[in-house]
N, C-alpha and C positions, 0 to 999 in steps of 0.2 A: 504494500500500500504506500502510495506517494505521500510524503509529508506535506502538509499545507503550509504555504508561505504565510508568515505573519508580518503585518505592517502595523506599526504603532504610530498614531498621530497625536501630537501634543498640542493642547491649547496653550496660549501664551499667558495672557493677563490673568492674574490671580490663580494660575495653575503652576507655571514654572518661572514666571517673572512677576514682579509687582504690577507694572503697567508699561505701556509704550514710553511714557514720559520718564519713568523710573525703572529702567530695564535691569533691575537687580534680581538675581536668582533667588527663588524661594523653594522650600521643600526639597532641597537637593538630595539629601540622603533617602528620603521616601521615594522620590522619582527614580533615583539610581537603583534602589532595590526592586522597584516595580519593573524597570526595564531589564534588569538581570533575570528576573523571574519569567518575564514574557519572552525574552530572547528573540526580538524581532530581526528579520533579515533586512528590513528597511524602516526608516523613521521619517515621518513627514510632520508638517505643521498644519493645524486646522484651527484658525482663529477668526472670530467674527469681527475682530478689530483690524483685520488686514484688508485694506483697500488696495487697488492697483498702484496708487501713488506711494504706498508704504513699503513696497518691495525693496527699493534701493536702501532705505534706512534699515530694514530688516537684515539684508545681506551684509551691510557694512558694520552694523552695531550689535544687533541682538544675536544673530546666528553664531558669530565667533564666540561670544560669551556663553551661549547655550552649549555649543559643541565642546568647548574647553571644560566648562563647569560640570557637565553631565557625562563627559567622556564618550560622546556620540558623534556620528556624522549624519547630517540631515540630507535627505535626497531632495535636491532643489526642484525636481519634477513633481514632488508631492507637497507643494505649498500653494493650494488654491486661494485666490482672493475672494472676497465677497461677490464681486461681479461675476467671477467664474462659477461660483456656486449658483448664482441666480440663473446663469445660462444653462447649467445642468438641470435645474428645476424646470425651466422652460422646455428643454428637450424631453425630459421624463413625463411631463404633463401634456405634451403636444401643444404648447403655447407658442405664439409668435415671438420672434427675437425681440429682446428689450421690453418685454411686457412685465417682467418681474424686476422691480427696481430695488435698490438697496433698502430704502425705507419699507418696501413691501416685505422684504426678507425679514426684517426685524419686527414688523407688525403682525405678519401672518404665518411665519415659519419660525421654528425655534432651532436651537443648535443641533438637537438630536435629529430632527427631520432633515435639516440641511445636510448633515453629515451622511445620513443614510442615503439621501438622494445623490450626493456627490459620489459615494462609493458605488452605488448601483450604476451610475452613468459612466464611470471611469473603466474603460475596457481592460486596461492593464491590471486592474485589481480583481479580475475574474479569477476564481479559484483560490482567492486569498482569504485569510481571516484578518479583518481590519478592526483595530481597537482604537478608540478615542479616549484619551485621559483629559478630563475637563472638570472645571468647578461648577458648571451649570447643568450637568446631566445627571440622570438617575442611573444606577447600575442596571443594565439591561443587556440581554443577548438576543439577537435575531438571526435565525438561520434561513437563508435564501437558497434557491436551487443551486446557485453557482458560487456562493460566497457566504461568509459568516461575518456578522457585525456585532461588536461588543462596545458598550459605552461604560466607562468606569469613572465614577466621581472621585476626584483627587482626595476628598475628605475621608473616603473609605480606606485609604492607605494609612496604616498606622505603624 
């Protein structure tokens, strides 16, 4: 039986850093233990604070701090922005392009639904187990025909 590839996505604000304005690492030991236990083959970022204009700042400032502090390498192909998640929602729901705005995402969708939709829309994640570590989700596991999705609240790490 083939081992399922595991991909862990980290939320940023109030999960692994204070905030974009104060990108200081938090919960370092708990997150390191979590990542060691999960043993992912790839690590991505899934943050509702990440707009398209924020990627240069993320790559220049936050990613090096994260990678050094947590001893990880983040796969830059697995860092969707909120507009990219909005496009995934449109594709999965059969909506026209640019019909789901960023305010719509925050008003009508939540982090868990946005993550689930992103994972289902991302062809490269087919056959994977995708795990989101976040401060705004409930612990939940969803098994789909071609992939598994788990949401883990960072507060449940002790």
